ROGU-834457 format. One record per residue (C-alpha): x negated, y negated, z negated; residue number from 1; residue in three letters. Coordinates in Angstrom, 2 decimals, decimal comma. Layout:
// ROGU-834457
[[X; Y; Z]; NUM; "ala"] ...
// end
This chain:
// ROGU-834457
[[-115,79; -125,20; -88,74]; 1; "met"] [[-118,02; -122,24; -89,50]; 2; "lys"] [[-117,90; -121,48; -93,21]; 3; "leu"] [[-120,11; -119,18; -95,20]; 4; "ser"] [[-119,04; -117,53; -98,44]; 5; "leu"] [[-121,45; -119,81; -100,24]; 6; "ala"] [[-119,92; -122,91; -98,66]; 7; "leu"] [[-116,44; -121,80; -99,57]; 8; "leu"] [[-117,51; -121,04; -103,12]; 9; "ala"] [[-118,84; -124,55; -103,55]; 10; "ser"] [[-115,83; -126,28; -102,07]; 11; "ala"] [[-112,83; -124,09; -102,89]; 12; "phe"] [[-111,32; -126,46; -105,46]; 13; "ala"] [[-110,67; -129,20; -102,90]; 14; "ala"] [[-107,03; -129,86; -102,05]; 15; "thr"] [[-105,20; -132,20; -99,70]; 16; "ser"] [[-101,76; -133,76; -99,47]; 17; "ala"] [[-99,62; -132,90; -96,47]; 18; "phe"] [[-97,04; -134,73; -94,42]; 19; "ser"] [[-94,77; -132,68; -92,13]; 20; "pro"] [[-94,91; -133,39; -88,41]; 21; "ala"] [[-91,68; -133,11; -86,47]; 22; "ala"] [[-91,34; -131,11; -83,28]; 23; "thr"] [[-88,26; -130,21; -81,29]; 24; "thr"] [[-86,42; -126,91; -81,61]; 25; "val"] [[-85,83; -125,53; -78,14]; 26; "ser"] [[-82,60; -123,72; -79,05]; 27; "ile"] [[-79,69; -126,18; -78,82]; 28; "ser"] [[-77,40; -126,90; -81,74]; 29; "arg"] [[-74,41; -125,73; -79,65]; 30; "ser"] [[-75,86; -122,24; -79,88]; 31; "ser"] [[-75,44; -122,35; -83,65]; 32; "thr"] [[-71,63; -122,25; -83,39]; 33; "ser"] [[-71,92; -119,51; -80,78]; 34; "leu"] [[-74,14; -117,57; -83,16]; 35; "asn"] [[-71,53; -118,01; -85,90]; 36; "ala"] [[-68,85; -116,48; -83,67]; 37; "ser"] [[-71,14; -113,62; -82,75]; 38; "arg"] [[-72,00; -113,14; -86,40]; 39; "asn"] [[-68,34; -112,60; -87,26]; 40; "arg"] [[-68,22; -109,85; -84,66]; 41; "asp"] [[-71,41; -108,35; -86,05]; 42; "lys"] [[-70,04; -108,40; -89,59]; 43; "val"] [[-66,92; -106,55; -88,44]; 44; "ala"] [[-69,05; -104,05; -86,53]; 45; "ser"] [[-71,33; -103,43; -89,51]; 46; "arg"] [[-68,35; -103,06; -91,85]; 47; "ser"] [[-66,86; -100,46; -89,52]; 48; "lys"] [[-70,24; -98,70; -89,38]; 49; "trp"] [[-70,40; -98,71; -93,19]; 50; "ala"] [[-66,88; -97,36; -93,56]; 51; "glu"] [[-67,60; -94,55; -91,10]; 52; "ser"] [[-70,41; -93,44; -93,40]; 53; "arg"] [[-68,35; -93,71; -96,54]; 54; "gly"] [[-70,31; -96,60; -98,04]; 55; "tyr"] [[-67,23; -98,70; -98,84]; 56; "gly"] [[-67,02; -102,27; -100,02]; 57; "thr"] [[-70,62; -102,55; -101,25]; 58; "val"] [[-71,92; -101,88; -97,76]; 59; "ala"] [[-69,29; -104,25; -96,33]; 60; "glu"] [[-70,62; -107,02; -98,56]; 61; "ala"] [[-74,15; -106,22; -97,46]; 62; "ala"] [[-73,02; -106,32; -93,84]; 63; "ala"] [[-71,50; -109,77; -94,32]; 64; "glu"] [[-74,75; -111,01; -95,90]; 65; "ala"] [[-76,61; -109,71; -92,84]; 66; "ala"] [[-75,24; -112,32; -90,40]; 67; "ala"] [[-78,03; -113,39; -88,05]; 68; "thr"] [[-79,19; -116,44; -86,13]; 69; "gly"] [[-80,33; -120,00; -86,64]; 70; "leu"] [[-79,23; -121,38; -90,01]; 71; "met"] [[-79,86; -124,39; -92,27]; 72; "thr"] [[-80,65; -124,35; -95,99]; 73; "asn"] [[-79,18; -126,73; -98,57]; 74; "asp"] [[-82,11; -129,13; -98,09]; 75; "asp"] [[-81,71; -129,35; -94,32]; 76; "gly"] [[-84,53; -127,01; -93,23]; 77; "leu"] [[-83,74; -124,59; -90,39]; 78; "glu"] [[-84,53; -120,91; -90,54]; 79; "tyr"] [[-83,78; -117,78; -88,55]; 80; "val"] [[-82,21; -114,77; -90,23]; 81; "arg"] [[-82,87; -111,32; -88,78]; 82; "leu"] [[-80,88; -108,22; -89,71]; 83; "ala"] [[-80,82; -104,60; -88,61]; 84; "asn"] [[-78,01; -102,05; -88,65]; 85; "glu"] [[-79,05; -100,76; -92,09]; 86; "ala"] [[-78,49; -104,24; -93,57]; 87; "gly"] [[-82,18; -105,05; -94,07]; 88; "asp"] [[-82,90; -108,75; -93,53]; 89; "thr"] [[-85,71; -111,23; -93,03]; 90; "ser"] [[-85,72; -115,05; -93,10]; 91; "asp"] [[-88,23; -117,11; -91,10]; 92; "ile"] [[-88,45; -120,89; -91,51]; 93; "tyr"] [[-89,29; -123,10; -88,55]; 94; "leu"] [[-91,15; -125,46; -90,88]; 95; "phe"] [[-94,51; -123,75; -91,22]; 96; "gly"] [[-93,37; -120,70; -89,23]; 97; "gly"] [[-93,21; -118,92; -92,59]; 98; "val"] [[-91,45; -115,66; -93,39]; 99; "val"] [[-89,79; -116,26; -96,77]; 100; "thr"] [[-87,79; -113,06; -97,23]; 101; "ser"] [[-87,88; -109,35; -96,42]; 102; "tyr"] [[-85,15; -107,27; -98,04]; 103; "lys"] [[-84,89; -103,52; -97,72]; 104; "val"] [[-81,95; -101,81; -99,38]; 105; "gly"] [[-81,32; -104,99; -101,34]; 106; "gly"] [[-84,90; -105,08; -102,70]; 107; "gln"] [[-86,79; -108,33; -102,02]; 108; "glu"] [[-90,49; -107,85; -101,22]; 109; "tyr"] [[-91,59; -111,40; -100,34]; 110; "ile"] [[-91,85; -114,04; -103,07]; 111; "ala"] [[-91,25; -117,79; -103,02]; 112; "val"] [[-92,49; -119,65; -106,08]; 113; "arg"] [[-89,93; -121,35; -108,37]; 114; "pro"] [[-91,74; -124,66; -107,87]; 115; "asp"] [[-91,61; -124,43; -104,07]; 116; "ala"] [[-90,28; -127,41; -102,11]; 117; "lys"] [[-87,76; -126,25; -99,51]; 118; "met"] [[-87,09; -129,68; -97,99]; 119; "asp"] [[-90,15; -130,11; -95,76]; 120; "gly"] [[-91,90; -132,55; -98,10]; 121; "ser"] [[-94,84; -130,16; -98,46]; 122; "lys"] [[-95,80; -126,66; -97,30]; 123; "pro"] [[-93,52; -123,95; -98,70]; 124; "ile"] [[-95,23; -122,33; -101,70]; 125; "ser"] [[-94,49; -118,73; -100,93]; 126; "gly"] [[-93,72; -116,32; -98,13]; 127; "gly"] [[-96,16; -115,25; -95,44]; 128; "leu"] [[-97,72; -118,69; -95,11]; 129; "ser"] [[-100,04; -119,48; -92,19]; 130; "his"] [[-103,57; -120,73; -92,81]; 131; "cys"] [[-104,70; -121,89; -89,36]; 132; "trp"] [[-107,05; -123,04; -87,87]; 133; "pro"] [[-108,82; -123,17; -91,22]; 134; "gln"] [[-108,70; -121,05; -94,35]; 135; "phe"] [[-109,36; -122,94; -97,58]; 136; "gly"] [[-111,28; -126,25; -97,65]; 137; "pro"] [[-113,43; -127,43; -94,76]; 138; "gly"] [[-113,63; -130,01; -92,01]; 139; "glu"] [[-109,87; -130,60; -91,89]; 140; "ile"] [[-107,12; -130,42; -94,52]; 141; "gln"] [[-106,83; -127,47; -96,91]; 142; "gln"] [[-105,66; -124,34; -95,04]; 143; "his"] [[-105,22; -126,23; -91,77]; 144; "gly"] [[-101,95; -127,56; -90,38]; 145; "phe"] [[-99,91; -124,57; -89,16]; 146; "ala"] [[-98,00; -124,32; -92,43]; 147; "arg"] [[-96,79; -127,92; -92,46]; 148; "asn"] [[-95,56; -128,52; -88,91]; 149; "val"] [[-92,32; -127,41; -87,29]; 150; "asn"] [[-92,64; -124,43; -84,98]; 151; "trp"] [[-90,40; -124,11; -81,92]; 152; "thr"] [[-88,05; -121,16; -81,39]; 153; "val"] [[-88,86; -119,65; -77,99]; 154; "lys"] [[-86,56; -116,63; -78,18]; 155; "ser"] [[-84,63; -114,57; -80,69]; 156; "met"] [[-82,37; -111,56; -81,02]; 157; "thr"] [[-80,68; -110,00; -84,04]; 158; "asp"] [[-83,97; -108,36; -85,03]; 159; "thr"] [[-86,76; -110,47; -83,48]; 160; "thr"] [[-87,84; -114,08; -83,27]; 161; "val"] [[-90,69; -115,68; -81,34]; 162; "glu"] [[-92,01; -119,04; -82,58]; 163; "leu"] [[-94,50; -121,33; -80,90]; 164; "glu"] [[-96,88; -124,03; -82,12]; 165; "met"] [[-98,56; -126,33; -79,59]; 166; "ala"] [[-100,80; -129,39; -80,08]; 167; "pro"] [[-99,08; -132,62; -81,15]; 168; "ser"] [[-100,31; -136,12; -81,88]; 169; "asp"] [[-100,41; -135,09; -85,54]; 170; "tyr"] [[-102,60; -132,02; -84,98]; 171; "thr"] [[-104,83; -133,76; -82,44]; 172; "lys"] [[-105,76; -136,41; -84,99]; 173; "glu"] [[-107,57; -133,78; -87,05]; 174; "met"] [[-108,29; -131,00; -84,55]; 175; "trp"] [[-108,22; -131,96; -80,88]; 176; "asp"] [[-108,28; -128,54; -79,23]; 177; "lys"] [[-106,20; -127,05; -76,41]; 178; "glu"] [[-104,49; -124,16; -78,19]; 179; "phe"] [[-101,17; -122,38; -78,16]; 180; "leu"] [[-100,06; -120,17; -81,07]; 181; "cys"] [[-97,18; -117,73; -80,84]; 182; "thr"] [[-95,87; -115,99; -83,94]; 183; "phe"] [[-93,51; -113,05; -83,46]; 184; "thr"] [[-91,56; -111,34; -86,24]; 185; "val"] [[-89,73; -108,06; -85,64]; 186; "ala"] [[-87,43; -106,39; -88,16]; 187; "leu"] [[-87,76; -102,72; -87,27]; 188; "glu"] [[-85,94; -99,76; -88,77]; 189; "asp"] [[-88,81; -98,89; -91,08]; 190; "asp"] [[-90,99; -102,01; -91,31]; 191; "lys"] [[-91,39; -105,74; -90,74]; 192; "leu"] [[-93,95; -106,46; -88,02]; 193; "ser"] [[-95,70; -109,78; -87,37]; 194; "thr"] [[-98,00; -110,88; -84,56]; 195; "lys"] [[-100,07; -114,08; -84,46]; 196; "met"] [[-101,23; -114,69; -80,88]; 197; "phe"] [[-103,75; -117,49; -80,29]; 198; "val"] [[-104,58; -118,78; -76,80]; 199; "glu"] [[-107,35; -121,14; -75,78]; 200; "asn"] [[-105,69; -123,15; -73,02]; 201; "lys"] [[-108,76; -125,25; -72,32]; 202; "gly"] [[-112,18; -124,68; -70,79]; 203; "glu"] [[-114,28; -125,30; -73,91]; 204; "glu"] [[-114,56; -122,78; -76,72]; 205; "ser"] [[-113,36; -123,48; -80,25]; 206; "phe"] [[-113,78; -121,81; -83,64]; 207; "asp"] [[-110,98; -120,99; -86,05]; 208; "phe"] [[-110,09; -118,91; -89,09]; 209; "gln"] [[-106,72; -117,25; -89,60]; 210; "ala"] [[-104,81; -115,93; -92,58]; 211; "ala"] [[-101,38; -115,05; -93,85]; 212; "leu"] [[-101,32; -116,43; -97,40]; 213; "his"] [[-98,80; -113,74; -98,39]; 214; "ser"] [[-96,79; -113,89; -101,61]; 215; "tyr"] [[-95,26; -110,60; -102,76]; 216; "phe"] [[-92,74; -109,96; -105,51]; 217; "thr"] [[-93,75; -108,29; -108,78]; 218; "val"] [[-91,37; -107,07; -111,51]; 219; "ser"] [[-94,14; -107,97; -114,00]; 220; "ala"] [[-97,94; -107,92; -113,76]; 221; "leu"] [[-98,11; -105,19; -116,40]; 222; "asp"] [[-96,28; -102,93; -113,93]; 223; "asn"] [[-98,37; -103,79; -110,92]; 224; "phe"] [[-101,50; -102,51; -109,16]; 225; "ser"] [[-103,08; -102,74; -105,71]; 226; "ile"] [[-104,68; -99,69; -104,09]; 227; "ala"] [[-106,99; -99,71; -101,08]; 228; "gly"] [[-110,64; -99,36; -100,11]; 229; "ser"] [[-111,80; -101,78; -102,82]; 230; "phe"] [[-114,25; -99,55; -104,72]; 231; "ala"] [[-117,86; -100,35; -103,90]; 232; "gly"] [[-117,03; -103,48; -101,89]; 233; "lys"] [[-118,60; -106,86; -102,58]; 234; "glu"] [[-116,27; -109,75; -103,23]; 235; "phe"] [[-116,53; -113,45; -103,94]; 236; "leu"] [[-115,11; -114,17; -107,39]; 237; "asn"] [[-114,24; -117,86; -107,17]; 238; "lys"] [[-113,26; -118,01; -110,85]; 239; "met"] [[-116,87; -117,60; -112,01]; 240; "val"] [[-118,89; -120,82; -111,92]; 241; "gly"] [[-118,99; -122,16; -108,39]; 242; "glu"] [[-118,33; -118,69; -107,03]; 243; "gly"] [[-120,24; -115,47; -107,65]; 244; "glu"] [[-120,69; -112,38; -105,51]; 245; "met"] [[-119,72; -109,24; -107,44]; 246; "gln"] [[-119,13; -105,56; -106,67]; 247; "thr"] [[-115,76; -103,92; -107,27]; 248; "glu"] [[-115,89; -100,61; -109,18]; 249; "asp"] [[-112,14; -99,92; -109,36]; 250; "arg"] [[-110,04; -97,81; -107,01]; 251; "glu"] [[-106,93; -99,81; -107,92]; 252; "glu"] [[-106,83; -103,48; -108,87]; 253; "ile"] [[-104,82; -104,70; -111,85]; 254; "thr"] [[-104,45; -108,35; -112,81]; 255; "ile"] [[-104,75; -109,60; -116,39]; 256; "ser"] [[-106,46; -112,95; -115,77]; 257; "glu"] [[-106,49; -115,71; -113,18]; 258; "glu"] [[-107,53; -114,30; -109,80]; 259; "tyr"] [[-109,09; -115,84; -106,70]; 260; "asp"] [[-111,18; -113,20; -104,95]; 261; "arg"] [[-112,28; -112,69; -101,36]; 262; "val"] [[-112,78; -109,00; -100,48]; 263; "tyr"] [[-114,70; -108,82; -97,20]; 264; "met"] [[-114,04; -105,74; -95,09]; 265; "gly"] [[-110,95; -104,63; -97,02]; 266; "val"] [[-107,71; -104,73; -95,04]; 267; "asn"] [[-105,66; -101,75; -96,26]; 268; "asp"] [[-103,94; -102,85; -99,49]; 269; "pro"] [[-100,99; -100,92; -100,92]; 270; "val"] [[-98,94; -102,69; -103,59]; 271; "leu"] [[-97,46; -100,49; -106,34]; 272; "lys"] [[-94,80; -101,64; -108,80]; 273; "asp"] [[-93,75; -99,13; -111,45]; 274; "thr"] [[-91,12; -101,57; -112,71]; 275; "gly"] [[-89,15; -101,43; -109,47]; 276; "ser"] [[-90,37; -97,95; -108,48]; 277; "gly"] [[-91,38; -99,37; -105,09]; 278; "lys"] [[-94,51; -99,64; -102,98]; 279; "ser"] [[-95,42; -101,94; -100,11]; 280; "leu"] [[-98,10; -101,05; -97,57]; 281; "thr"] [[-99,78; -103,98; -95,83]; 282; "val"] [[-100,82; -102,69; -92,40]; 283; "met"] [[-103,44; -104,95; -90,80]; 284; "asn"] [[-103,94; -103,30; -87,41]; 285; "thr"] [[-105,62; -106,11; -85,45]; 286; "ala"] [[-107,50; -109,30; -86,21]; 287; "gly"] [[-107,22; -109,49; -89,99]; 288; "tyr"] [[-110,33; -107,87; -91,49]; 289; "glu"] [[-110,42; -109,16; -95,08]; 290; "asp"] [[-108,17; -109,45; -98,14]; 291; "thr"] [[-107,84; -112,29; -100,63]; 292; "val"] [[-106,20; -111,69; -104,02]; 293; "leu"] [[-104,81; -114,75; -105,80]; 294; "trp"] [[-102,71; -115,24; -108,91]; 295; "asn"] [[-102,48; -118,31; -111,20]; 296; "pro"] [[-102,34; -116,16; -114,34]; 297; "tyr"] [[-100,62; -117,94; -117,23]; 298; "gly"] [[-98,98; -120,68; -115,13]; 299; "asp"] [[-95,30; -120,39; -116,06]; 300; "glu"] [[-94,32; -123,22; -113,71]; 301; "gly"] [[-95,58; -121,23; -110,73]; 302; "met"] [[-93,91; -118,05; -111,99]; 303; "gly"] [[-97,24; -116,20; -112,19]; 304; "tyr"] [[-95,78; -113,01; -113,68]; 305; "asn"] [[-93,49; -112,31; -110,73]; 306; "asn"] [[-95,76; -112,60; -107,70]; 307; "phe"] [[-99,23; -111,78; -106,42]; 308; "val"] [[-100,82; -113,13; -103,27]; 309; "cys"] [[-102,36; -110,33; -101,23]; 310; "val"] [[-103,56; -112,24; -98,19]; 311; "glu"] [[-104,42; -110,91; -94,73]; 312; "ser"] [[-107,48; -112,89; -93,61]; 313; "val"] [[-109,96; -113,28; -90,78]; 314; "lys"] [[-112,58; -115,02; -92,89]; 315; "phe"] [[-115,56; -115,22; -90,53]; 316; "asp"] [[-114,69; -117,81; -87,86]; 317; "pro"] [[-113,56; -116,56; -84,47]; 318; "val"] [[-115,19; -118,22; -81,45]; 319; "thr"] [[-112,54; -118,27; -78,73]; 320; "leu"] [[-113,81; -119,01; -75,24]; 321; "glu"] [[-111,76; -121,00; -72,76]; 322; "gly"] [[-108,93; -118,89; -71,37]; 323; "gly"] [[-109,36; -116,20; -74,05]; 324; "ser"] [[-106,91; -114,93; -76,66]; 325; "thr"] [[-106,93; -113,50; -80,19]; 326; "trp"] [[-104,30; -111,37; -81,92]; 327; "thr"] [[-103,59; -110,82; -85,61]; 328; "gly"] [[-101,18; -107,95; -86,27]; 329; "asp"] [[-99,78; -107,35; -89,75]; 330; "met"] [[-96,81; -105,21; -90,75]; 331; "ala"] [[-95,11; -104,46; -94,08]; 332; "leu"] [[-93,77; -101,00; -94,84]; 333; "lys"] [[-91,69; -100,48; -97,99]; 334; "ala"] [[-91,52; -97,18; -99,82]; 335; "gly"] [[-90,84; -95,43; -103,11]; 336; "asp"] [[-93,47; -94,50; -105,69]; 337; "leu"] 
// end
């Protein structure tokens, strides 16, 4: 599965169709009604907390919206909602193990495209989407299979959820390796933390790539820039010919054309939106070494003007020996400009 930049440049346009593979959720459906009862108690508690601080009915409404637990969308897909005492929330879908929402003070920071399918018929176009065990085109389907199988809930609280993906007949048909992936999301007081933990349960080594194909909200591209250690770094511009290596000369990236760029060795992006007055720091503290910027500029159907993909990537394949593990840690911290 080892891919070079040149190989990716020559093959990046390839795409594949996906069919979801069903797995079983370990949390029983009876717990859903129990969660509902607990949620009513939580709503009352949060309303009382809001009143004690003089926030009134607005905070009460926010508290009611912050009910937590296993839920189902209108199309039948299950997701877990996390909420903290401040009323910040995050939604994580079992299909694809994808985080589709992170709201702080009512401000949404994670984008889902308007053309996204939320019924399991294809990978969700948006959120913090997993690309594993492959990023882009290669020996198996585009971006691997992690984003179009159901993950299992192993544990959850009001503010954390732990999901698991193990081999199935579906995954073994394309990638017959003894792996176990655990994805943990924690809604902390000041940030949203994620951890991708990969275990090689077998004796033979295997290679993989990993990425969070992250979609972030933008008030409008004219208001948006991305800071970080971009200046002087080489990147693969996949929009030029079959892919061309170029050198970045800007301190902050702005987008006024279609983007598909791989920045090797850059993992400290900070998103700035003057339209909302907000910033979002992407903190890649383990595993993810590179950043991919993607935007389908001009595509109204995809809603190009209201999102940018700033992806946390481990581009060079990881060789994981039998019994070994790998961790990818990424957190999002919202702030004001």
